[in-house]
Each structure stands twice: as structure tokens, then as C-alpha cells.
C-alpha distance (Angstrom), angle and dihedral (degrees) to the residues before:
residue distance angle dihedral
M1 . . .
T2 3.82 . .
Q3 3.78 113.6 .
P4 3.83 114.6 -122.2
L5 3.79 118.0 -109.2
Y6 3.80 126.5 -118.0
A7 3.80 123.3 -158.4
R8 3.81 132.4 174.5
P9 3.81 108.5 -170.3
N10 3.80 121.8 -167.3
T11 3.80 98.2 -150.0
I12 3.78 137.9 43.8
E13 3.80 89.3 -121.4
E14 3.80 91.5 57.7
A15 3.80 91.1 47.4
V16 3.80 96.5 51.6
A17 3.81 91.1 44.8
L18 3.80 88.8 57.1
L19 3.81 91.2 46.2
S20 3.79 90.5 53.4
A21 3.80 92.2 53.2
D22 3.81 103.3 45.8
R23 3.80 145.9 -0.7
W24 3.81 114.9 -83.7
R25 3.77 138.7 178.3
L26 3.80 109.4 -135.4
L27 3.80 121.9 -128.8
A28 3.80 122.5 -168.4
G29 3.82 120.7 137.6
G30 3.80 91.4 -2.4
T31 3.82 94.2 -148.8
D32 3.82 90.5 123.4
F33 3.81 97.0 26.0
Y34 3.79 98.6 63.8
P35 3.84 99.1 42.0
A36 3.82 89.2 49.4
Q37 3.82 90.6 49.9
G38 3.79 94.5 50.9
N39 3.80 114.7 169.8
R40 3.80 95.1 -31.6
P41 3.82 117.8 116.8
I42 3.79 114.4 -103.8
R43 3.81 108.6 -107.9
D44 3.83 99.5 167.6
N45 3.78 128.5 85.9
I46 3.83 106.3 -101.8
L47 3.81 121.3 -141.6
D48 3.81 106.6 -166.1
L49 3.81 109.9 -155.7
N50 3.80 96.8 -174.9
G51 3.80 93.2 99.1
I52 3.82 93.6 61.5
S53 3.81 105.3 94.3
A54 3.82 91.9 179.0
L55 3.81 88.9 69.8
R56 3.81 94.0 62.8
G57 3.78 129.1 74.7
I58 3.80 144.9 52.0
E59 3.79 118.4 -98.1
R60 3.80 133.3 -176.3
T61 3.79 111.1 -138.8
G62 3.77 135.1 175.9
A63 3.79 88.8 -96.4
G64 3.80 97.1 47.9
I65 3.81 135.6 -85.6
R66 3.79 124.1 -20.5
I67 3.81 118.5 -157.1
G68 3.80 112.7 -164.9
A69 3.79 115.5 -128.3
R70 3.83 93.8 -117.2
T71 3.81 93.4 49.4
S72 3.80 107.6 128.8
W73 3.78 127.7 -135.4
T74 3.80 88.8 -112.5
D75 3.81 88.0 56.3
I76 3.82 88.0 55.2
I77 3.82 92.3 48.6
R78 3.81 92.2 50.7
A79 3.81 97.2 42.4
D80 3.80 122.2 108.5
L81 3.80 98.3 -123.4
P82 3.84 132.7 158.8
P83 3.84 119.7 -93.3
A84 3.82 88.4 -100.4
F85 3.82 85.8 73.6
D86 3.82 95.5 52.8
G87 3.81 90.0 100.0
L88 3.80 91.0 54.9
S89 3.82 90.8 48.5
L90 3.81 91.3 49.6
A91 3.81 90.2 49.1
A92 3.81 89.6 49.9
R93 3.82 89.0 59.4
E94 3.82 89.2 55.3
V95 3.81 96.0 54.9
G96 3.79 100.9 106.8
S97 3.80 120.3 -75.3
V98 3.80 127.9 -22.8
Q99 3.80 88.1 -95.8
I100 3.81 90.3 56.3
Q101 3.81 90.6 46.7
N102 3.81 89.7 52.5
T103 3.80 92.6 53.0
G104 3.81 109.0 24.1
T105 3.79 116.6 92.3
V106 3.79 132.1 -138.7
A107 3.81 92.9 -127.6
G108 3.79 91.3 46.9
N109 3.80 89.6 56.7
L110 3.81 89.3 54.4
C111 3.80 95.3 43.5
N112 3.80 91.9 50.3
A113 3.82 85.2 59.4
S114 3.78 97.5 -160.9
P115 3.82 114.6 169.8
A116 3.82 84.8 -129.2
A117 3.82 96.2 51.2
D118 3.81 104.2 141.9
G119 3.79 94.6 -151.2
V120 3.80 98.4 57.1
P121 3.86 102.7 71.3
P122 3.84 95.6 51.0
L123 3.80 91.5 44.5
L124 3.81 89.2 51.2
T125 3.81 90.2 54.8
L126 3.81 87.7 52.5
D127 3.83 91.8 53.3
A128 3.79 89.5 -120.6
S129 3.78 124.3 -170.4
V130 3.79 128.7 -160.6
E131 3.81 121.2 -128.8
L132 3.81 113.8 -145.4
R133 3.79 125.0 -168.5
S134 3.78 131.1 -163.8
A135 3.79 133.7 163.9
T136 3.80 88.8 -93.1
G137 3.80 98.4 51.1
T138 3.80 149.1 -68.8
R139 3.77 130.1 -66.5
I140 3.80 130.9 -176.2
L141 3.81 123.3 -147.7
P142 3.81 128.2 -172.7
L143 3.80 107.8 -114.0
P144 3.86 93.4 -109.5
A145 3.82 88.4 56.4
F146 3.82 91.5 50.1
V147 3.82 102.2 48.5
L148 3.80 101.9 56.2
G149 3.80 103.7 170.9
N150 3.78 145.5 -47.0
R151 3.84 104.0 -17.5
R152 3.82 90.8 -17.0
T153 3.80 127.3 117.4
A154 3.79 137.6 164.3
L155 3.82 91.7 -114.4
R156 3.81 110.7 130.2
P157 3.83 121.4 -141.9
D158 3.82 90.6 -110.0
E159 3.82 94.5 49.6
L160 3.77 137.7 90.8
V161 3.82 127.3 -161.9
T162 3.78 104.9 -123.0
A163 3.82 103.2 173.8
I164 3.79 149.3 -9.3
L165 3.80 111.6 -126.1
I166 3.81 125.3 -151.3
P167 3.82 115.6 -168.9
S168 3.81 120.5 -130.8
S169 3.81 89.1 -118.2
S170 3.83 89.3 67.2
A171 3.80 95.7 53.7
G172 3.82 92.9 84.5
G173 3.78 129.7 95.8
R174 3.79 129.2 14.8
S175 3.79 130.8 -70.5
T176 3.78 141.4 -164.5
F177 3.80 141.1 -174.0
L178 3.80 130.9 -144.9
K179 3.79 127.3 -173.1
L180 3.78 129.6 -170.0
G181 3.80 119.7 -157.5
A182 3.77 139.9 154.9
R183 3.81 88.9 -97.8
R184 3.79 136.2 15.3
Y185 3.81 102.3 -104.9
L186 3.82 139.9 31.7
V187 3.77 94.5 13.9
I188 3.80 138.9 135.7
S189 3.78 106.2 -121.7
I190 3.79 127.6 -108.2
A191 3.80 88.4 -158.8
M192 3.79 135.5 -15.3
V193 3.76 137.4 -175.8
A194 3.78 137.4 -162.4
A195 3.79 120.0 -164.5
R196 3.80 134.4 -177.0
L197 3.80 123.9 -172.2
T198 3.77 130.7 -175.5
V199 3.79 114.1 -160.8
A200 3.81 127.0 -162.1
G201 3.77 124.4 176.9
G202 3.78 91.2 -5.7
R203 3.81 93.0 -57.9
V204 3.78 133.9 99.8
A205 3.79 109.1 -95.0
H206 3.81 97.1 172.5
A207 3.79 135.0 9.2
A208 3.81 131.5 -171.6
I209 3.81 118.7 178.8
A210 3.81 127.5 172.1
V211 3.80 131.4 -178.7
G212 3.80 124.9 -155.3
S213 3.82 134.6 -167.9
C214 3.80 90.2 32.0
S215 3.82 98.9 86.4
E216 3.80 138.5 21.4
V217 3.79 86.5 -87.5
A218 3.80 130.7 16.6
K219 3.80 112.4 -91.5
R220 3.77 137.3 -153.0
L221 3.81 114.7 -125.5
T222 3.79 95.1 -134.0
V223 3.81 96.3 169.5
L224 3.80 91.2 54.6
E225 3.80 91.0 45.3
A226 3.81 90.0 55.6
D227 3.81 92.6 45.9
L228 3.81 92.0 53.8
L229 3.80 95.0 56.1
G230 3.78 113.6 110.6
R231 3.81 94.9 9.9
D232 3.79 121.8 129.2
A233 3.80 109.2 -89.4
D234 3.79 98.0 -130.5
T235 3.79 133.4 113.3
S236 3.82 90.8 -83.7
L237 3.80 87.0 70.7
A238 3.81 89.8 84.8
H239 3.81 89.8 67.7
A240 3.81 88.9 68.2
V241 3.83 90.8 75.0
Q242 3.81 110.2 102.8
E243 3.79 135.8 175.1
R244 3.80 91.9 -105.3
H245 3.80 90.2 62.4
L246 3.82 89.2 67.2
A247 3.81 95.4 50.1
G248 3.81 92.6 111.1
L249 3.81 93.4 60.3
S250 3.81 121.9 96.6
P251 3.83 107.9 -166.5
I252 3.79 120.8 -175.9
D253 3.80 136.6 -143.9
D254 3.79 112.4 -111.2
V255 3.80 141.1 142.3
R256 3.80 91.5 -73.2
A257 3.82 100.3 51.2
S258 3.78 146.2 -25.8
A259 3.79 121.7 -98.4
A260 3.82 90.6 -113.1
Y261 3.80 92.2 52.0
R262 3.80 91.5 47.6
R263 3.81 91.9 52.7
E264 3.80 93.3 49.2
A265 3.80 91.5 44.1
A266 3.80 90.5 50.8
R267 3.81 91.6 52.4
E268 3.80 90.6 50.4
I269 3.79 97.7 48.0
V270 3.81 91.7 44.3
A271 3.81 87.4 56.0
R272 3.81 91.2 47.4
A273 3.80 92.6 49.5
I274 3.80 91.3 50.9
A275 3.81 91.4 46.5
R276 3.82 90.3 51.0
L277 3.80 92.8 52.4
A278 3.79 94.0 42.2
G279 3.80 89.8 50.1
A280 3.79 89.9 52.5
A281 3.81 89.2 51.1
E282 3.82 89.9 52.7
D283 3.80 90.6 51.0
I284 3.81 91.2 51.3
A285 3.81 91.7 48.4
A286 3.81 90.8 50.0
């Protein structure tokens, strides 16, 4: 039997050249890699990305904010980011333990494509895109076009995620993140929500709301977002959330919760997230 290969390139160019020549299993933070491997022998070629420093870090560009693929959740927590990123920072604190946050990467969370991936809802509210690199070039996909389903992404075998891109237009307003689980810490969510509101003149000028763990992939509640526009940004705003706004969700029954409970829980935490942001807007106005 042929022994699997191991490579640890130092540059993106080296990595994509290797990807173009053979099949590799990518290793970055390893927080999903090793649990999935278990005690089985490794039979795949392993491409270790941890030597590529260019893949880590948060950079402000003319187009917005660029988050390198190897950026850890602790990097997100510690970064000096606008209030629009508060939801992403709060989600980062919910990704496992501190040790997992120190090691796990933002891109790894997306590539794992779990319906309960904490990073996806806040990135959806930030209109994030995913930058993909191969030996033949670079392509950029909106996040909903990258995460396709449970454990499914649009990443090709010859590609590497190099960054998550947030446009300047999404850096406005404030955001938050709420997660419901069977216990307070170290838990896979029953339902979670990220919300971002921009307020002008005491009214909602922009709304972005995404729910996770209630469908194969996290989803934006576009009907609710439209219904919030122009409303007074006070704590009564939470009463705008109705059952019909969650019609696009498709929760399942599993060991953590029933589909009916998930749907009701999602409605409640969406309302709480909106109330939290609207309350903050009232405080600023005062």
C-alpha cells in the first residue's frame, strides 16, 4: 500500500501548485480534522496550511475588511472591529472552548459546513464572500453560494480558501448574536441568530438577520428584513417578528430538539436579538 504524502508549504503559490498536481486533504486548525479522523489510520495526502503566514490576519482594504482563511476565533475576539462585527465577535466566543477558539479557523468553520456552524449566521449578516484560489486563478463566491448544504461546499479539489471578504457597505450599524443550547457552554446549538441593524433618524434603515441550526444551511430572513425597514428603532420593534417570517426555515427533529421547538425558539431569539439592538439604538439616541 502506498504511504500517504504530507506537505507543509510556506506560501499560497506552493499550496495551490500541490493542489493542482494531486488530491490532498487540507489541515489548518485541526479542530474538526482530528475528531473526524478518530482512531483510524490516515490514508489521505495531508496538506498542512499552518506554515502559510499570508493566510492569517485581518486587514482593512479599500473594498472593506479581509479576514485571512487561517485567522483564528481568538484573533476575531481580539480585533479592533466596528460595531457591525459585534455579532461575529460574540459568535467567536461560542465556538467551543478557549483552546478551540485559539486554534480553530474562520475558513475551517465554513468549509466544515455544519448546519450549526457558529460563524455562518454573523457572516451572512455582513454579506460576506469567500475568496478561492487555485493554480489557474482566483474566484470569489458570496457565502450562500459557497456553503451548499450539510457538509457540502463549492470548494473544488484544486482550490484553497484564502480569505473571507466583508464589503465596506456592511460595516455600518450594530450587530449581535444569540445562541440557544441545552447548556450554557461547549454546546452545539438548538437555534442561533445573528442580527445587524442600521438606524437613521430613529428608524431602521437597514436590517440583516440570519438563523442557524434550523435548516441545512443558515438562512437570511429576507421578508422580515424588508418588514423592519422604516419602523421606529425602539424595543417595540421585536413585536414585528411573526411566524410567517420564519417560513423559509426547515428545522429537523434530533436528539437536541424537535422541529417545532426549534422553530418557536428561533422566533423568540430573533425577537430578543432585535430588541437588544433596538434598545442600544434608543440608548444612543438618548
